[in-house]
TIMARPA-143967 format. One line per field, with one value per residue (C-alpha): residue number from 1; x, y, z. Coordinates in steps of 0.02 Angstrom, whole numbers. Layout:
REM TIMARPA-143967
seq: NUM:...
c1: X:...
c2: Y:...
c3: Z:...
END
This chain:
REM TIMARPA-143967
seq: 1:2:3:4:5:6:7:8:9:10:11:12:13:14:15:16:17:18:19:20:21:22:23:24:25:26:27:28:29:30:31:32:33:34:35:36:37:38:39:40:41:42:43:44:45:46:47:48:49:50:51:52:53:54:55:56:57:58:59:60:61:62:63:64:65:66:67:68:69:70:71:72:73:74:75:76:77:78:79:80:81:82:83:84:85:86:87:88:89:90:91:92:93:94:95:96:97:98:99:100:101:102:103:104:105:106:107:108:109:110:111:112:113:114:115:116:117:118:119:120:121:122:123:124:125:126:127:128:129:130:131:132:133:134:135:136:137:138:139:140:141:142:143:144:145:146:147:148:149:150:151:152:153:154:155:156:157:158:159:160:161:162:163:164:165:166:167:168:169:170:171:172:173:174:175:176:177:178:179:180:181:182:183:184:185:186:187:188:189:190:191:192:193:194:195:196:197:198:199:200:201:202:203:204:205:206:207:208:209:210:211:212:213:214:215:216:217:218:219:220:221:222:223:224:225:226:227:228:229:230:231:232:233:234:235:236:237:238:239:240:241:242:243:244:245:246:247:248:249:250:251:252:253:254:255:256:257:258:259:260:261:262:263:264:265:266:267:268:269:270:271:272:273:274:275:276:277:278:279:280:281:282:283:284:285:286:287:288:289:290:291:292:293:294:295:296:297:298:299:300:301:302:303:304:305:306:307:308:309:310:311:312:313:314:315:316:317:318:319:320:321:322:323:324:325:326:327:328:329:330:331:332:333:334:335:336:337:338:339:340:341:342:343:344:345:346:347:348:349:350:351:352:353:354:355:356:357:358:359:360:361:362:363:364:365:366:367:368:369:370:371:372:373:374:375:376:377:378:379:380:381:382:383:384:385:386:387:388:389:390:391:392:393:394:395:396:397:398:399:400:401:402:403:404:405:406:407:408:409:410:411:412:413:414:415:416:417:418:419:420:421:422:423:424:425:426:427:428:429:430:431:432:433:434:435:436:437:438:439:440:441:442:443:444:445:446:447:448:449:450:451:452:453:454:455:456:457:458:459:460:461:462:463:464:465:466:467:468:469:470:471:472:473:474:475:476:477:478:479:480:481:482:483:484:485:486:487:488:489:490:491:492:493:494:495:496:497:498:499:500:501:502:503:504:505:506:507:508:509:510:511:512:513:514:515:516:517:518:519:520:521:522:523:524:525:526:527:528:529:530:531:532:533:534:535:536:537:538:539:540:541:542:543:544:545:546:547:548:549:550:551:552:553:554:555:556:557:558:559:560:561:562:563:564:565:566:567:568:569:570:571:572:573:574:575:576:577:578:579:580:581:582:583:584:585:586:587:588:589:590:591:592:593:594:595:596:597:598:599:600:601:602:603:604:605:606:607:608:609:610:611:612:613:614:615:616:617:618:619:620:621:622:623:624:625:626:627:628:629:630:631:632:633:634:635:636:637:638:639:640:641:642:643:644:645:646:647:648:649:650:651:652:653:654:655:656:657:658:659:660:661:662:663:664:665:666:667:668:669:670:671:672:673:674:675:676:677:678:679:680:681:682:683:684:685:686:687:688:689:690:691:692:693:694:695:696:697:698:699:700:701:702:703:704:705:706:707:708:709:710:711:712:713:714:715:716:717:718:719:720:721:722:723:724:725:726:727:728:729:730:731:732:733:734:735:736:737:738:739:740:741:742:743:744:745:746:747:748:749:750:751:752:753:754:755:756:757:758:759:760:761:762:763:764:765:766:767:768:769:770
c1: -8271:-8303:-8442:-8327:-8191:-8338:-8407:-8233:-8193:-8359:-8326:-8149:-8215:-8326:-8170:-8105:-7924:-7920:-7901:-7725:-7662:-7632:-7725:-7611:-7583:-7564:-7439:-7301:-7388:-7513:-7384:-7265:-7083:-7107:-7149:-7018:-6928:-6754:-6678:-6591:-6695:-6656:-6602:-6766:-6850:-6722:-6733:-6747:-6896:-6992:-7143:-7235:-7206:-7317:-7191:-7322:-7310:-7141:-7044:-7143:-7042:-7194:-7284:-7138:-7107:-7270:-7231:-7206:-7299:-7276:-7406:-7338:-7454:-7420:-7524:-7547:-7664:-7665:-7739:-7801:-7863:-7743:-7807:-7722:-7724:-7880:-7862:-8027:-7942:-7763:-7678:-7585:-7422:-7454:-7513:-7351:-7260:-7370:-7335:-7139:-7031:-6967:-7073:-7196:-7126:-7087:-7213:-7390:-7323:-7213:-7359:-7445:-7615:-7631:-7678:-7724:-7818:-7955:-8076:-8173:-8308:-8195:-8103:-8269:-8309:-8143:-8117:-8257:-8258:-8058:-8007:-7990:-8123:-8066:-7894:-7957:-8038:-7874:-7777:-7900:-7886:-7694:-7695:-7810:-7689:-7566:-7441:-7442:-7336:-7431:-7341:-7383:-7239:-7260:-7149:-7223:-7088:-7100:-7054:-7202:-7324:-7304:-7418:-7561:-7550:-7541:-7696:-7792:-7764:-7809:-7973:-8007:-7977:-7835:-7694:-7512:-7370:-7252:-7278:-7133:-7109:-6965:-6840:-6747:-6798:-6622:-6462:-6327:-6165:-6054:-5965:-6038:-5975:-6036:-6199:-6224:-6195:-6323:-6455:-6422:-6470:-6620:-6674:-6666:-6779:-6904:-6895:-6944:-7112:-7111:-6995:-7073:-7020:-7149:-7290:-7327:-7464:-7490:-7431:-7601:-7596:-7717:-7691:-7661:-7805:-7824:-7942:-8069:-8067:-8045:-7890:-7796:-7831:-7772:-7622:-7575:-7611:-7504:-7369:-7375:-7359:-7219:-7126:-7144:-7079:-6933:-6900:-6877:-6782:-6659:-6648:-6609:-6484:-6396:-6398:-6330:-6193:-6146:-6155:-6030:-5901:-5915:-5994:-6118:-6225:-6244:-6372:-6403:-6577:-6648:-6768:-6923:-6900:-6723:-6796:-6931:-6814:-6695:-6837:-6897:-6721:-6722:-6887:-6811:-6654:-6753:-6870:-6778:-6923:-7032:-7068:-7209:-7217:-7362:-7350:-7490:-7432:-7493:-7339:-7301:-7117:-7086:-7179:-7071:-6917:-6990:-7038:-6859:-6794:-6926:-6868:-6701:-6766:-6862:-6705:-6599:-6737:-6742:-6938:-7053:-7179:-7175:-7327:-7368:-7545:-7565:-7688:-7782:-7896:-7987:-7924:-8004:-7992:-8007:-8157:-8124:-8121:-8008:-7892:-7887:-7843:-7700:-7625:-7630:-7538:-7411:-7381:-7363:-7239:-7142:-7130:-7072:-6937:-6891:-6878:-6775:-6652:-6641:-6584:-6448:-6527:-6479:-6603:-6728:-6749:-6897:-6876:-6696:-6638:-6492:-6387:-6448:-6325:-6310:-6310:-6157:-6269:-6332:-6156:-6101:-6241:-6234:-6038:-6053:-6167:-6030:-6066:-5963:-6020:-5978:-5838:-5821:-6004:-6180:-6225:-6379:-6443:-6404:-6422:-6322:-6422:-6368:-6457:-6402:-6550:-6568:-6623:-6809:-6917:-7070:-7230:-7372:-7538:-7641:-7805:-7767:-7893:-7839:-7958:-8102:-8235:-8400:-8443:-8586:-8705:-8716:-8859:-8768:-8608:-8700:-8778:-8614:-8522:-8657:-8618:-8451:-8436:-8439:-8257:-8190:-8177:-8329:-8330:-8463:-8620:-8796:-8936:-9020:-9147:-9044:-8930:-9087:-9191:-9376:-9393:-9578:-9571:-9468:-9318:-9157:-8982:-8865:-8673:-8553:-8458:-8267:-8152:-8097:-7927:-7996:-8121:-8075:-7946:-7938:-7997:-8005:-7854:-7945:-8036:-8168:-8125:-8217:-8260:-8305:-8285:-8245:-8094:-8101:-7958:-7811:-7804:-7916:-7999:-7954:-8088:-8125:-8137:-8239:-8369:-8364:-8410:-8552:-8484:-8463:-8628:-8697:-8801:-8740:-8802:-8670:-8695:-8580:-8534:-8382:-8268:-8073:-7926:-7748:-7604:-7728:-7715:-7858:-8040:-8121:-8287:-8288:-8424:-8507:-8625:-8806:-8895:-9029:-9005:-8888:-8750:-8666:-8496:-8541:-8722:-8748:-8755:-8856:-8752:-8666:-8639:-8454:-8357:-8384:-8456:-8370:-8461:-8390:-8219:-8242:-8282:-8424:-8469:-8590:-8769:-8752:-8815:-8972:-9134:-9208:-9063:-9053:-9229:-9246:-9241:-9220:-9322:-9304:-9399:-9537:-9517:-9342:-9384:-9290:-9317:-9185:-9228:-9158:-9097:-9066:-9004:-9039:-8940:-9039:-9021:-9199:-9196:-9310:-9336:-9378:-9344:-9525:-9558:-9445:-9523:-9527:-9463:-9265:-9144:-9091:-8967:-8813:-8657:-8561:-8443:-8293:-8101:-7974:-7891:-7714:-7766:-7740:-7875:-8063:-8175:-8195:-8212:-8105:-8224:-8094:-7909:-7777:-7745:-7553:-7470:-7605:-7597:-7747:-7682:-7673:-7856:-7806:-7681:-7828:-7827:-7942:-8120:-8257:-8443:-8521:-8645:-8751:-8793:-8932:-8926:-9076:-9045:-8858:-8721:-8658:-8827:-8854:-8756:-8760:-8860:-8842:-8978:-9075:-9095:-8951:-9003:-8926:-8853:-8863:-8819:-8835:-8676:-8622:-8478:-8360:-8189:-8114:-8026:-7900:-7774:-7584:-7424:-7369:-7267:-7082:-7045:-7117:-6971:-6835:-6665:-6747:-6825:-6663:-6626:-6636:-6779:-6743:-6829:-6802:-6885:-6746:-6857:-6993:-6859:-6802:-6984:-7029:-6870:-6890:-7077:-7021:-6897:-7032:-6924:-6986:-6920:-6915:-6901:-6718:-6664:-6744:-6660:-6487:-6492:-6558:-6416:-6288:-6364:-6353:-6167:-6125:-6210:-6119:-5949:-5988:-6062:-6228:-6365:-6543:-6619:-6750:-6635:-6523:-6664:-6607:-6429:-6494:-6613:-6474:-6359:-6496:-6547:-6357:-6344:-6504:-6457:-6284:-6336:-6511:-6558:-6393:-6382:-6569:-6542:-6383:-6474:-6623:-6497:-6398:-6561:-6613
c2: -967:-852:-776:-742:-652:-547:-504:-449:-347:-248:-235:-173:-45:42:96:257:215:64:161:215:46:-110:-278:-406:-548:-727:-771:-694:-765:-630:-500:-473:-424:-282:-158:-203:-44:-32:73:-18:-46:-19:-141:-150:-195:-334:-393:-585:-571:-473:-556:-412:-225:-98:-29:98:190:153:201:369:503:618:488:423:608:619:469:507:365:169:41:-134:-283:-453:-600:-751:-716:-537:-501:-673:-813:-947:-1118:-1201:-1386:-1425:-1480:-1570:-1686:-1704:-1745:-1596:-1665:-1705:-1526:-1466:-1584:-1533:-1352:-1383:-1335:-1490:-1600:-1680:-1676:-1492:-1445:-1361:-1188:-1247:-1348:-1269:-1351:-1246:-1105:-1175:-1320:-1223:-1298:-1234:-1162:-1046:-993:-968:-828:-751:-838:-753:-770:-803:-613:-492:-370:-235:-234:-259:-87:-8:-83:-7:158:144:106:245:369:456:479:305:160:1:-160:-342:-427:-609:-746:-872:-961:-865:-1006:-1107:-986:-829:-876:-924:-763:-655:-745:-729:-541:-509:-603:-501:-339:-279:-176:-167:-74:-209:-398:-479:-655:-759:-818:-935:-1027:-1108:-1095:-1218:-1168:-1301:-1262:-1086:-1030:-1183:-1178:-987:-1000:-1146:-1052:-888:-978:-1057:-882:-818:-961:-914:-728:-772:-806:-675:-551:-375:-313:-438:-360:-194:-102:-149:-34:44:91:-46:-165:-350:-465:-648:-770:-853:-1011:-1178:-1215:-1063:-1101:-1285:-1224:-1109:-1256:-1371:-1239:-1216:-1397:-1416:-1275:-1364:-1523:-1426:-1345:-1513:-1577:-1444:-1451:-1640:-1601:-1468:-1583:-1721:-1616:-1556:-1730:-1793:-1656:-1604:-1744:-1691:-1542:-1390:-1264:-1086:-1044:-878:-806:-719:-560:-532:-555:-430:-308:-313:-279:-134:-55:-70:22:163:170:178:306:419:545:418:490:384:189:87:-102:-232:-398:-543:-611:-516:-578:-513:-351:-317:-324:-213:-90:-80:-52:77:171:177:254:388:429:444:553:429:425:544:421:230:125:-54:-128:-297:-399:-541:-669:-805:-974:-1047:-1222:-1319:-1427:-1585:-1696:-1588:-1567:-1753:-1780:-1648:-1717:-1896:-1834:-1744:-1905:-2005:-1879:-1880:-2072:-2069:-1964:-2086:-2219:-2120:-2074:-2258:-2301:-2173:-2016:-1856:-1771:-1658:-1490:-1375:-1193:-1211:-1046:-927:-860:-678:-538:-379:-201:-97:30:-99:-174:5:33:-126:-134:20:-81:-184:-264:-362:-522:-470:-332:-339:-290:-358:-486:-416:-590:-652:-741:-874:-1033:-1188:-1340:-1516:-1632:-1778:-1946:-1941:-2069:-2153:-2081:-2201:-2127:-2205:-2167:-2109:-2092:-1924:-1922:-2011:-1893:-1807:-1753:-1634:-1639:-1497:-1415:-1404:-1350:-1204:-1154:-1161:-1059:-928:-892:-819:-629:-554:-490:-673:-749:-877:-1012:-976:-1058:-1077:-972:-1076:-1039:-1125:-966:-872:-935:-924:-869:-823:-670:-610:-694:-660:-665:-747:-714:-796:-691:-688:-734:-577:-578:-569:-436:-271:-352:-367:-546:-510:-625:-765:-905:-1036:-1220:-1304:-1450:-1418:-1567:-1623:-1724:-1855:-1976:-1961:-2089:-2243:-2262:-2415:-2541:-2508:-2318:-2340:-2432:-2294:-2180:-2286:-2344:-2274:-2204:-2166:-2013:-1888:-1725:-1591:-1438:-1277:-1220:-1105:-1006:-993:-949:-995:-876:-764:-893:-1011:-982:-1145:-1196:-1304:-1438:-1570:-1716:-1654:-1808:-1834:-2022:-2098:-2188:-2335:-2399:-2577:-2569:-2664:-2560:-2606:-2660:-2511:-2500:-2516:-2445:-2277:-2192:-2053:-1885:-1721:-1767:-1813:-1971:-2002:-2154:-2268:-2240:-2050:-2005:-2118:-2032:-2069:-1991:-1837:-1795:-1839:-1719:-1791:-1891:-1815:-1855:-1719:-1731:-1684:-1526:-1402:-1222:-1132:-1088:-1208:-1197:-1363:-1394:-1556:-1635:-1545:-1376:-1375:-1261:-1282:-1156:-1279:-1463:-1499:-1447:-1589:-1715:-1895:-2042:-2011:-2153:-2185:-2075:-2188:-2076:-1997:-1836:-1899:-1864:-2001:-2005:-1980:-1832:-1657:-1530:-1547:-1592:-1441:-1392:-1260:-1121:-1004:-982:-873:-925:-934:-993:-1115:-1302:-1417:-1463:-1289:-1289:-1437:-1311:-1189:-1195:-1040:-1049:-904:-930:-951:-811:-770:-595:-542:-419:-358:-321:-309:-311:-141:-57:-104:-141:-334:-359:-507:-624:-631:-758:-856:-1008:-1181:-1215:-1399:-1480:-1655:-1753:-1922:-2029:-2048:-2058:-1914:-1991:-1894:-1935:-1945:-2039:-2200:-2174:-2155:-2334:-2397:-2316:-2443:-2376:-2198:-2271:-2278:-2097:-2011:-1894:-1725:-1717:-1529:-1413:-1284:-1186:-1161:-1091:-969:-906:-890:-798:-676:-652:-600:-477:-415:-433:-495:-665:-718:-893:-881:-806:-950:-1075:-995:-993:-1173:-1224:-1127:-1205:-1381:-1351:-1293:-1439:-1561:-1475:-1475:-1651:-1604:-1729:-1666:-1753:-1693:-1708:-1577:-1453:-1329:-1327:-1316:-1174:-1075:-1106:-1074:-904:-850:-874:-789:-637:-632:-666:-586:-469:-372:-338:-292:-168:-93:-76:17:139:175:209:331
c3: 10522:10359:10453:10604:10488:10417:10590:10658:10504:10529:10724:10690:10562:10687:10788:10729:10771:10657:10508:10561:10622:10524:10559:10626:10497:10563:10434:10321:10170:10167:10108:9976:9975:9846:9980:10106:10182:10107:10240:10388:10536:10719:10854:10922:10761:10743:10919:10930:11041:10919:10839:10765:10733:10668:10546:10466:10619:10698:10536:10520:10605:10615:10718:10824:10867:10962:11078:11260:11349:11338:11396:11415:11433:11488:11399:11518:11666:11624:11451:11433:11556:11491:11551:11704:11742:11828:12009:12000:11875:11929:12096:12174:12145:11967:11933:11989:11873:11730:11751:11777:11631:11535:11667:11562:11389:11371:11508:11504:11456:11318:11239:11090:11131:11291:11165:11002:11084:11168:11041:10883:10983:11077:10909:10813:10950:10948:11120:11205:11388:11393:11386:11523:11447:11567:11502:11322:11340:11405:11258:11138:11222:11217:11034:10991:11083:10964:11101:11170:11113:11148:11182:11216:11308:11346:11430:11310:11203:11029:10911:10970:11019:10910:10769:10884:10992:10836:10768:10933:10964:10782:10802:10954:10851:10969:10890:10958:10904:10961:11012:11086:11161:11241:11102:11226:11386:11389:11292:11265:11348:11275:11114:11118:10953:10855:10944:10926:10735:10715:10806:10711:10556:10644:10710:10542:10479:10620:10571:10391:10470:10611:10553:10582:10407:10332:10436:10347:10250:10070:9921:9922:10107:10161:10295:10234:10288:10301:10206:10314:10198:10270:10152:10213:10402:10376:10288:10430:10554:10459:10452:10640:10671:10547:10641:10802:10726:10652:10816:10899:10757:10766:10952:10933:10800:10906:11059:10956:10890:11058:11132:11006:11037:11216:11308:11445:11395:11503:11480:11539:11601:11520:11650:11586:11694:11610:11431:11470:11551:11400:11282:11388:11385:11193:11189:11294:11193:11033:11090:11215:11211:11314:11485:11562:11579:11638:11660:11686:11753:11860:11950:12115:12125:11947:11984:12130:12029:11894:12032:12088:11909:11888:12034:11971:11806:11904:12018:11859:11779:11635:11663:11743:11796:11813:11862:11886:11897:11972:11873:11949:11855:11924:11865:11706:11635:11475:11439:11541:11392:11300:11449:11481:11289:11306:11459:11388:11229:11348:11430:11273:11206:11372:11363:11175:11235:11372:11255:11137:11273:11325:11155:11151:11084:11168:11291:11215:11304:11283:11231:11166:11085:11071:11205:11239:11197:11291:11204:11241:11322:11450:11478:11530:11640:11734:11738:11860:11976:12069:12240:12357:12286:12104:12102:11918:11892:11886:11751:11667:11626:11805:11924:11827:11833:11738:11693:11647:11593:11706:11620:11601:11693:11614:11678:11716:11753:11882:11974:12153:12297:12370:12515:12584:12656:12611:12437:12397:12241:12131:12217:12381:12284:12219:12378:12477:12340:12345:12525:12476:12470:12298:12295:12289:12122:12100:11968:11837:11901:11821:11899:12034:12170:12295:12321:12386:12539:12582:12754:12793:12673:12524:12472:12560:12487:12607:12629:12756:12883:12857:12993:13089:13012:12842:12866:12777:12670:12480:12432:12242:12238:12313:12224:12273:12244:12098:12212:12391:12506:12684:12686:12841:12793:12675:12537:12555:12720:12827:12830:13019:12988:12836:12934:13066:12925:12874:12717:12540:12481:12653:12662:12797:12868:12886:12991:12976:13150:13140:13024:13025:12918:12916:12867:12778:12638:12666:12732:12800:12883:13026:13009:13128:13115:13122:13114:13254:13247:13372:13287:13356:13283:13327:13257:13100:12940:12792:12642:12550:12361:12308:12163:12088:11933:11841:11824:11744:11782:11969:12052:12171:12277:12186:12224:12246:12076:12100:12051:12224:12319:12197:12226:12415:12559:12732:12846:13021:13177:13193:13382:13381:13473:13352:13411:13313:13128:12998:12822:12752:12573:12490:12349:12207:12288:12370:12522:12676:12812:12938:12982:12991:12808:12747:12624:12685:12587:12586:12609:12790:12862:12903:12871:13010:13012:13105:13080:13088:13253:13177:13084:13146:13162:13148:13011:12885:12709:12623:12556:12473:12461:12388:12212:12245:12401:12449:12488:12515:12693:12755:12829:12945:13029:13088:13279:13307:13250:13265:13265:13088:13054:12901:12833:12725:12579:12501:12318:12263:12380:12319:12349:12534:12687:12740:12900:13014:13023:13185:13248:13164:13081:13085:12911:12867:12699:12638:12589:12538:12607:12456:12391:12292:12146:12044:11915:11957:11936:12022:12182:12171:12239:12076:11978:12017:12071:12106:12255:12347:12336:12514:12528:12608:12779:12803:12678:12644:12523:12668:12780:12653:12607:12790:12837:12687:12734:12910:12840:12729:12574:12403:12333:12152:12093:12025:12189:12290:12172:12190:12380:12389:12287:12394:12555:12479:12427:12600:12688:12573:12615:12802:12795:12862:12812:12778:12925:13047:13198:13111:13077:13192:13125:12936:12987:13059:12923:12784:12879:12881:12690:12651:12756:12664:12493:12481:12620:12634:12442:12433:12577:12499:12333:12410:12509:12349:12249:12386
END
């Protein structure tokens, strides 16, 4: 680690602009109070969201007078490839629970280990491979520009994550003028004054560590630096852990006090967008000479709201230019062992909170902070934005969304069979993923010969044709699943159907025959059985291995990983009369250009490709999908399939136009009948009295999303939540049960409320801005 510090110092010294900007310290202990500025500092530099400020520059009138541009960068999934829960480990529903705020403990994004738990190897390389290097270059150019104010503005909860974020950007050699985070995810509404005074003291304690006045140049003008010693690092790590414990203790103290004096606790949710917008307004108030603003973000719904406010700044001539760049990063995951340990600890902490609440302790709420205040200038601006819904004015921190914590329920992790179907060994996985066009985000794969095929001449790179609805569209926001598989039955297959498939562990030939898409969100390949052997459901099958073995976080049918099967190609009758060219990929990735060239000695082919009769669609595998808005079941909704074709590209895809192969070969891959195992939680009926709660049959949220999409209107999460709450209240008042036989009535009611509460105000706002 000392080597790392030296290496980073030398790297930073080679950049000319680092001589005029301080290195970001990781802790306040690196500075002394003797050089603290004595003059009052601005509202921007005392903002509760502020984690760091470059006072050497921002309190120098000669330097701030030059500013006329501000560049604002988001952190998660924009600058940094923050790890997400791995869908190859966890059940789809459990992934949603993990990422939900206050779901499993405090939730994925309020857990410090999602950043500081990436492992010592990642830290030793300054988290190489996790950064968006293109944006890193942009930031360095911004920091080197004397007319540009460079800002990192993240939605992470600051009291937990500030220290680690500052440490990471320093290790990367990035220089910002301002670093800001989210000081509150929720704020207590009961006993406001008592709560506010308590948190005012708590905020001051946090700012003893993060206050910008502690981040300054030394008396000699040099930047404070960090020692690379193990002792200093351990002290910083222990300090961070202690800070997290103190935050929880303070939260519980506040909750206990409120519980004793006010009964039920009601909180107000503080939305990330509002926090960021408030900080941007503070920047504009602080530096009125700024004329150009450029934002980088990854969340489309948040960007749409920033775009609208940016248009109002342009209309009022507050800014001359306003630009937003949508950043997309392909998903990246923790080491599987690290992630399993992380989630196991999250579940343990969650269940500890359950036991504490059962013994009478108050509910612990993640991200508790102070209620935000609105500057008088902002109150004046937004009081002039009255509407029919709110004649007195628009609440800057709206929409108002309250939260009362329900009783936590114990989480018990169980191994779930998500599907029974066809799994593919690593060699086949690599081949299939190599067929995807280059503008789709591809998981990092080792170089293998299986991505190129020997066809009586030079090697040819192969790419699959896109469905016609996806051709010419930007697919850089798409990703390839980590585990390609063909689901044939949900959950554990019934005994008779498992027999029809050939039993777990049976080898099967899978031929790709067609390509299709659904809603421009999922791209799938239709497959069929390619075995030349005539199967009979009633024919006796040899005994199949049972059970499963774990490998790299996934589960395969026992016997799949055997040496004989991994090394085998397929034994196919040479008299099968094949005339079309064939590309067949074995488990190891070995590729053959004709069936006759296969090596003998493979296990017998006994598996079948057949979909359960009560399942919709046809057998398929999802080849790519949009990172957002995708569900695993969407491929089953495809009802239009196009012929599957391959294209060749000599050299790089950018240097030559893809040409269709002629004649088109049959593409056959080797698979194994197996169960796909994931970790999840026990079904709801195992949670006692909660099993009696009626489950909604009509998805109100989907009605809202579909209607807004038809109207080509953006929809944010808070807007969706507010409308759902209104619809539910009206349904309760009118005594309309959420039953499938009332779907038409519920749909009409929901659309009416959406039109009244969302579409009309949005149209009015657009007309007023024009």
